[in-house]
C-alpha positions in Angstrom: -7.6 -3.6 -47.6 -8.5 -1.2 -44.8 -5.0 0.4 -44.9 -2.3 1.0 -42.3 -3.0 1.7 -38.6 -3.4 5.3 -37.8 -2.8 7.5 -34.7 -4.9 10.4 -33.4 -4.4 12.7 -30.4 -6.6 13.8 -27.5 -6.2 16.0 -24.4 -7.9 14.8 -21.3 -6.4 17.6 -19.2 -7.1 21.3 -18.9 -3.8 22.8 -20.0 -2.8 23.2 -23.6 -4.8 22.6 -26.8 -8.2 21.0 -26.6 -9.0 17.7 -28.2 -10.9 19.6 -30.9 -7.8 21.5 -31.9 -5.7 18.3 -32.3 -5.9 15.8 -35.1 -8.3 13.6 -33.1 -10.1 11.9 -36.0 -9.0 9.4 -38.6 -10.4 8.8 -42.0 -10.2 5.1 -43.0 -10.9 3.6 -46.4 -11.6 0.1 -47.6 -10.0 -0.5 -51.0 -11.3 -3.4 -53.2 -9.2 -4.7 -56.1 -10.0 -7.1 -58.9 -13.7 -6.5 -58.6 -16.2 -6.3 -61.4 -19.3 -5.8 -59.3 -20.6 -3.2 -56.9 -19.2 -4.0 -53.4 -21.2 -3.7 -50.3 -19.4 -2.5 -47.1 -20.1 -3.0 -43.5 -17.9 -1.5 -40.8 -17.8 -2.6 -37.1 -18.4 -1.1 -34.7 -20.8 1.5 -36.1 -22.5 -0.5 -38.8 -21.6 2.2 -41.4 -21.9 1.1 -45.0 -19.7 3.6 -47.0 -16.2 2.6 -48.3 -14.7 5.5 -46.4 -15.6 6.5 -42.8 -14.3 9.0 -40.3 -13.8 7.9 -36.6 -12.9 9.9 -33.5 -12.2 7.4 -30.8 -11.2 8.5 -27.3 -9.3 5.2 -26.6 -7.3 3.0 -28.9 -9.8 1.0 -30.9 -9.8 -1.6 -33.8 -12.3 -1.4 -36.7 -13.2 -4.2 -39.1 -14.8 -3.9 -42.5 -16.5 -6.7 -44.4 -16.8 -6.4 -48.1 -19.2 -8.4 -50.2 -18.9 -8.4 -54.0 -19.4 -10.9 -56.9 -20.8 -13.4 -54.3 -17.4 -13.3 -52.5 -16.8 -11.9 -49.0 -13.6 -10.6 -47.5 -12.7 -8.6 -44.4 -9.8 -6.6 -42.9 -9.0 -4.7 -39.7 -7.4 -1.5 -38.8 -6.4 0.0 -35.4 -6.7 3.7 -34.6 -4.3 4.4 -31.8 -5.1 7.2 -29.4 -2.4 9.2 -27.6 -3.4 11.5 -24.8 -1.0 14.5 -24.7 -2.0 14.9 -21.0 0.5 12.4 -19.5 0.9 10.1 -22.5 4.1 11.5 -24.0 6.7 10.3 -21.5 8.6 8.4 -24.3 9.2 11.6 -26.2 10.1 14.1 -23.5 13.2 16.3 -23.9 15.4 15.5 -20.9 12.3 14.5 -18.9 11.0 18.1 -19.3 7.2 17.7 -18.9 6.6 20.6 -21.2 8.8 19.7 -24.2 8.9 16.8 -26.6 10.9 15.7 -29.6 9.3 15.8 -33.0 10.4 15.0 -36.5 9.6 17.8 -38.9 9.3 17.2 -42.6 9.9 20.2 -44.9 6.9 20.4 -47.3 9.1 21.5 -50.2 12.3 19.6 -49.9 10.9 16.6 -47.9 14.0 16.9 -45.7 13.4 15.6 -42.1 14.7 17.7 -39.2 14.6 16.9 -35.4 12.9 19.7 -33.4 11.8 20.3 -29.9 8.3 21.8 -29.3 6.2 23.0 -26.4 3.3 20.7 -25.5 1.0 23.3 -24.1 1.7 26.2 -26.4 -1.0 27.7 -28.6 -1.8 26.0 -31.9 -0.9 29.2 -33.7 2.7 29.0 -32.5 5.1 27.3 -34.9 6.9 26.0 -31.8 3.9 24.1 -30.5 3.0 20.4 -30.5 -0.4 21.2 -31.8 0.9 23.1 -34.8 3.2 20.4 -35.9 0.8 17.6 -35.4 -1.7 19.4 -37.6 0.9 19.8 -40.2 1.7 16.1 -40.4 4.9 16.0 -38.3 5.4 13.0 -36.0 6.5 12.5 -32.4 10.1 11.3 -31.9 13.5 12.3 -33.2 14.9 12.0 -36.8 17.9 10.0 -35.8 20.3 8.3 -38.3 19.4 4.8 -37.2 17.7 2.9 -40.0 15.3 0.0 -39.8 16.6 -3.5 -40.7 20.2 -2.3 -41.2 19.4 0.6 -43.5 21.8 2.5 -45.7 23.7 4.7 -43.2 24.6 2.3 -40.4 24.3 -1.2 -42.0 25.5 -3.0 -38.8 23.3 -1.1 -36.4 20.4 -3.5 -36.6 17.6 -4.2 -34.2 15.6 -7.3 -34.9 12.7 -8.9 -32.9 11.7 -12.5 -32.9 9.0 -13.7 -32.8 6.9 -10.7 -33.9 3.9 -11.0 -33.3 4.7 -12.6 -29.9 2.5 -14.5 -27.5 4.4 -13.9 -24.3 8.1 -13.1 -24.8 10.3 -11.8 -27.6 14.0 -11.6 -28.2 15.4 -8.2 -29.3 18.8 -8.6 -31.0 21.1 -5.8 -31.9 24.7 -5.1 -32.8 26.3 -1.6 -32.6 28.8 -0.3 -35.1 30.7 1.8 -32.5 31.3 1.5 -28.7 28.5 3.5 -27.2 26.2 3.7 -24.2 22.8 2.4 -25.2 19.4 2.6 -23.5 16.7 0.3 -24.8 13.2 0.8 -23.4 9.7 -0.4 -24.2 6.6 1.8 -24.2 2.9 1.1 -24.7 1.0 2.9 -27.4 0.1 5.8 -25.1 3.8 6.6 -24.5 3.9 5.1 -21.0 7.3 3.4 -20.2 6.8 -0.3 -19.6 10.2 -1.8 -19.3 13.9 -0.9 -19.5 15.7 -3.8 -21.2 19.2 -2.4 -21.6 21.0 0.6 -20.1 24.8 0.2 -20.3 27.8 0.4 -22.6 27.6 -1.7 -25.8 30.8 -2.9 -27.5 31.2 -2.4 -31.3 30.5 -5.6 -33.2 29.3 -7.5 -30.2 25.8 -9.1 -30.7 23.4 -8.5 -27.8 20.1 -10.2 -27.0 17.6 -9.0 -24.5 14.1 -10.4 -23.6 10.9 -8.5 -23.6 8.5 -10.2 -21.3 4.8 -9.5 -22.1 3.4 -12.3 -20.0 1.5 -10.0 -17.7 0.7 -7.3 -20.2 -2.5 -6.8 -22.2 -2.3 -7.6 -25.9 -1.6 -4.7 -28.3 1.2 -2.8 -29.9 4.3 -2.0 -27.9 7.1 0.3 -29.1 10.8 -0.3 -28.3 13.1 2.6 -28.4 16.9 2.5 -28.4 18.8 5.7 -27.7 22.5 6.3 -28.2 23.6 9.9 -27.7 21.6 11.9 -30.2 20.8 8.8 -32.3 17.8 6.7 -31.8 15.8 3.8 -33.3 12.2 2.8 -32.7 10.3 -0.3 -33.7 7.0 -2.0 -33.0 6.0 -5.3 -31.5 2.6 -6.9 -31.6 1.6 -8.8 -28.5 -1.2 -11.3 -29.2 -2.6 -13.6 -26.5 -3.7 -17.1 -27.5 
């Protein structure tokens, strides 16, 4: 098992923190279970042979590891997604302000999550900067009350995707608990807006279905984001071409 996909950050521009100041590298580890021998590892690309490696890609890249032990061979893959803070944060901007983004801050003591707004280009020493919070483990996006798969707070506010992974098209289904204006958009992994699927009033209890068309898009992970007032929900779709 190579673990879950990871995200790193770079800056291809001149303003704001440099790539070196951002969490731009990922440590990925292959975990072998139920093994009595000494496993041999081979990562690709790179041909590294340790169980744990550190990678610093400049573009989103997938890594595979092949493990041989007890005359058995297995493999797994992991993708390290790269977000460029120079123009790659459009899905997180505060009121389209090019200098501010939403983040979800987790208190290290209480583990309580709080939505915050931070400055993209501020110094990493500033507690109000994107760089500071990324390096402390906070994530892009708001901490809205929507919960995946009809979670405990709004059990009827569900967003489901079928099929997922998809080959060309997927249906996004949702039902709102209250009458509200809802915007549903799709972004690529860099934060670039790809499609707006819904931008109108949604009636309480009324099921809605919208189509995400990935026919002319490259394969990869796409993020759908629903916004209703200060509440939001995000989910992932995997587009795989045959």
